[in-house]
C-alpha positions as CSV (number, residue, x, y, z in Angstrom):
1,M,-151.1,-113.7,116.9
2,S,-151.4,-117.6,116.7
3,K,-154.3,-120.2,116.4
4,A,-154.1,-123.9,115.5
5,R,-156.6,-126.4,114.5
6,T,-156.7,-130.1,113.3
7,V,-156.6,-131.1,109.5
8,A,-157.7,-133.6,107.4
9,G,-155.3,-136.2,106.8
10,G,-153.0,-135.7,110.0
11,G,-150.9,-132.9,110.8
12,R,-152.1,-129.3,112.2
13,A,-152.7,-125.7,110.2
14,V,-151.4,-122.0,112.8
15,E,-152.7,-119.1,112.0
16,V,-149.4,-117.0,111.9
17,T,-149.4,-112.8,111.5
18,A,-147.4,-111.4,108.9
19,D,-144.9,-110.0,111.4
20,R,-143.9,-113.0,113.0
21,I,-143.5,-115.5,109.5
22,A,-140.0,-114.8,109.5
23,G,-139.5,-116.4,113.5
24,W,-142.0,-118.9,112.9
25,Y,-140.0,-120.2,110.6
26,D,-136.7,-119.9,112.4
27,R,-138.2,-121.6,115.0
28,F,-139.9,-124.7,112.8
29,A,-136.0,-125.1,111.2
30,C,-134.5,-125.3,114.7
31,R,-137.0,-127.5,115.6
32,H,-137.0,-130.4,112.8
33,G,-132.8,-129.9,112.0
34,G,-132.4,-127.1,109.9
35,V,-134.4,-126.7,106.1
36,S,-133.5,-128.9,103.2
37,R,-135.4,-126.9,100.5
38,T,-138.4,-124.0,99.3
39,V,-140.8,-125.1,96.8
40,A,-143.2,-122.5,95.5
41,T,-145.8,-122.5,92.5
42,V,-147.8,-119.3,92.3
43,E,-150.2,-120.4,94.5
44,S,-148.8,-122.0,97.3
45,I,-145.2,-122.7,99.6
46,V,-143.7,-125.5,100.7
47,V,-141.0,-125.5,103.0
48,E,-139.5,-129.2,103.8
49,A,-137.3,-129.5,106.8
50,V,-134.1,-131.9,107.1
51,D,-135.8,-134.5,109.1
52,G,-138.9,-135.0,106.7
53,A,-141.0,-132.6,108.3
54,T,-143.0,-129.7,106.0
55,A,-144.8,-126.7,106.3
56,T,-147.3,-125.5,103.7
57,V,-148.8,-122.1,102.7
58,E,-151.7,-121.5,100.3
59,V,-150.1,-118.3,99.5
60,P,-153.0,-115.4,100.4
61,F,-154.3,-113.0,97.9
62,A,-152.8,-115.0,94.8
63,P,-150.7,-115.2,92.6
64,L,-147.4,-115.4,94.0
65,D,-145.0,-112.4,92.0
66,T,-142.6,-115.5,91.6
67,E,-142.0,-118.1,88.9
68,P,-142.4,-121.3,90.3
69,G,-139.0,-123.0,91.3
70,E,-136.9,-124.9,94.3
71,W,-134.3,-123.7,96.5
72,A,-132.1,-125.1,98.8
73,G,-133.1,-123.9,102.2
74,L,-135.2,-121.5,103.5
75,R,-137.0,-118.8,100.9
76,I,-139.4,-117.5,102.7
77,D,-138.9,-114.1,102.2
78,L,-140.8,-114.6,98.7
79,L,-143.8,-114.7,101.2
80,I,-143.2,-111.8,103.5
81,T,-142.3,-109.8,100.0
82,H,-145.6,-110.7,99.3
83,L,-147.5,-109.9,102.0
84,E,-145.8,-106.7,102.4
85,R,-147.3,-105.0,99.4
86,P,-150.6,-102.7,100.4
87,R,-153.9,-103.8,99.7
88,K,-157.2,-103.0,100.5
89,V,-159.2,-105.8,101.4
90,G,-163.2,-106.5,101.8
91,L,-164.8,-108.2,105.0
92,L,-167.7,-110.0,105.3
93,L,-168.5,-112.0,108.5
94,V,-172.4,-113.5,108.4
95,R,-173.7,-116.1,110.9
96,L,-177.8,-116.6,110.8
97,G,-178.7,-113.3,113.0
98,G,-175.9,-111.3,112.5
99,H,-173.5,-109.7,110.1
100,S,-170.3,-107.7,110.5
101,L,-168.5,-105.8,107.5
102,G,-165.9,-103.7,106.2
103,V,-163.0,-102.4,104.7
104,A,-159.1,-103.2,106.0
105,E,-155.9,-101.5,105.0
106,A,-152.6,-102.7,106.8
107,G,-154.7,-104.8,109.4
108,K,-157.1,-101.9,110.3
109,V,-160.7,-101.5,109.7
110,T,-161.5,-98.3,107.9
111,V,-165.0,-98.5,107.2
112,S,-167.8,-101.0,108.8
113,R,-171.0,-101.8,109.1
114,T,-172.4,-104.0,111.6
115,G,-176.2,-105.5,112.1
116,R,-177.9,-108.3,114.1
117,R,-181.6,-110.0,114.0
118,Q,-183.5,-111.9,116.3
119,V,-183.4,-115.8,114.5
120,H,-184.5,-118.4,117.4
121,G,-182.9,-122.0,117.6
122,R,-184.3,-124.8,116.1
123,N,-187.3,-126.4,118.1
124,A,-187.6,-129.9,119.4
125,A,-191.0,-129.9,119.9
126,G,-193.7,-131.5,117.9
127,G,-197.1,-131.3,116.3
128,W,-198.3,-128.0,114.9
129,S,-196.6,-125.6,117.1
130,Q,-193.0,-126.9,115.6
131,H,-194.7,-126.4,111.9
132,R,-195.5,-122.6,113.4
133,F,-192.4,-122.1,114.9
134,A,-190.5,-123.4,111.6
135,R,-192.2,-120.6,109.3
136,R,-191.1,-117.8,111.7
137,R,-187.8,-118.9,111.6
138,E,-187.9,-119.4,108.6
139,G,-188.9,-115.6,108.2
140,Q,-186.9,-114.5,110.6
141,V,-184.1,-116.3,108.7
142,R,-184.9,-114.5,105.3
143,Q,-185.2,-111.2,107.0
144,A,-181.4,-111.4,108.6
145,M,-180.6,-112.2,105.2
146,E,-181.9,-109.5,103.3
147,A,-180.6,-107.0,105.7
148,A,-177.6,-108.6,105.3
149,A,-177.5,-108.4,101.6
150,R,-178.3,-104.6,101.7
151,D,-175.4,-103.7,103.9
152,V,-173.1,-105.9,101.6
153,A,-174.1,-104.0,98.3
154,E,-173.9,-101.1,100.1
155,V,-170.6,-101.4,101.8
156,L,-168.9,-103.7,99.6
157,G,-170.3,-103.7,96.4
158,S,-170.4,-100.1,96.2
159,R,-166.6,-100.3,96.7
160,V,-165.7,-103.5,94.6
161,S,-163.7,-101.5,92.4
162,E,-161.5,-100.6,94.7
163,L,-161.1,-103.9,96.3
164,D,-157.9,-106.4,96.0
165,A,-159.8,-109.2,97.7
166,V,-162.4,-110.0,99.8
167,V,-162.1,-112.4,103.2
168,L,-165.0,-114.1,104.2
169,G,-165.6,-115.4,107.9
170,G,-168.7,-116.8,109.9
171,D,-171.4,-120.0,108.8
172,K,-171.2,-121.3,105.5
173,S,-174.7,-121.7,105.3
174,A,-175.1,-118.2,105.8
175,L,-172.2,-117.2,103.3
176,D,-173.8,-119.1,100.7
177,I,-177.3,-117.5,100.9
178,L,-175.3,-114.1,100.2
179,R,-173.0,-116.3,97.3
180,A,-176.4,-116.8,95.5
181,Q,-177.5,-113.9,95.4
182,R,-176.2,-111.7,92.0
183,S,-176.4,-108.5,92.8
184,L,-173.6,-109.6,95.4
185,A,-171.5,-111.7,92.6
186,P,-168.8,-108.9,91.9
187,V,-168.0,-109.3,95.7
188,F,-168.0,-112.3,95.7
189,A,-165.9,-113.0,92.6
190,L,-163.0,-111.6,95.1
191,A,-163.3,-113.8,98.1
192,E,-160.6,-115.7,98.7
193,P,-160.5,-119.5,99.4
194,R,-160.3,-119.5,103.2
195,I,-163.0,-119.1,105.0
196,L,-162.4,-117.4,108.7
197,D,-163.8,-119.4,112.0
198,V,-165.3,-116.5,114.0
199,P,-168.0,-116.2,116.7
200,D,-171.1,-113.7,116.5
201,P,-170.4,-111.3,114.0
202,R,-169.5,-107.6,116.0
203,R,-167.7,-105.1,115.8
204,T,-164.7,-106.3,117.9
205,V,-165.0,-109.2,116.0
206,L,-164.4,-107.2,112.8
207,D,-161.5,-106.3,114.1
208,D,-159.5,-109.1,114.9
209,A,-160.8,-110.5,111.4
210,A,-158.5,-107.3,109.9
211,E,-156.0,-108.7,111.4
212,R,-156.3,-112.5,111.0
213,A,-157.3,-111.2,106.9
214,F,-153.4,-110.5,106.3
215,S,-151.7,-113.7,108.3
216,V,-151.3,-117.0,106.6
217,E,-152.1,-120.7,107.9
218,I,-149.4,-122.8,107.6
219,V,-150.1,-126.5,107.3
220,V,-147.3,-128.2,109.5
221,R,-146.8,-132.4,109.1
222,D,-144.2,-134.2,110.4
223,S,-142.1,-136.8,108.5
């Protein structure tokens, strides 16, 4: 599986599953005349090609267990070894009106819970009906987020001591509502910086996110 998107400042980000990283970098080297050097810190790895192109990874589940350094040629084995370590990862996908969350190991969901609550879209009509509709929608949003918060506390909060990290996905504004709740602070303290772009959270979407949680996003910029 690989997913690509355009990134700010030029270049593209490609999502690559852990089992395909070695092959991806081999193809990168072939396309750009070989690799001149690899530069690693505890949080990132930059591979620079002979023609000046770069492939940069913000290391998932940082820090990388290596001293910062620079090596001639390709040294992506550092990243592969890091990703091969067993981890138990919490998943939290939420959009207004729906959430799906659970625990994943080795890319597979082992515990899950999914919920949906109706939240109407915004009404373009004016006047009193618009105010009444807005109040009703606010109530729907509040009930949906309260239901999501309860599930997060019961499924992830109760297991937070077992988790190595939490991977988030969905709508940032909905995630921020949950993040603001003090009772969920231990869960969000483990959150990875990256937020997965996902459709309406369902169990099938959670299964896909479990695999993506253990993938890397490689940002490619040409010379």
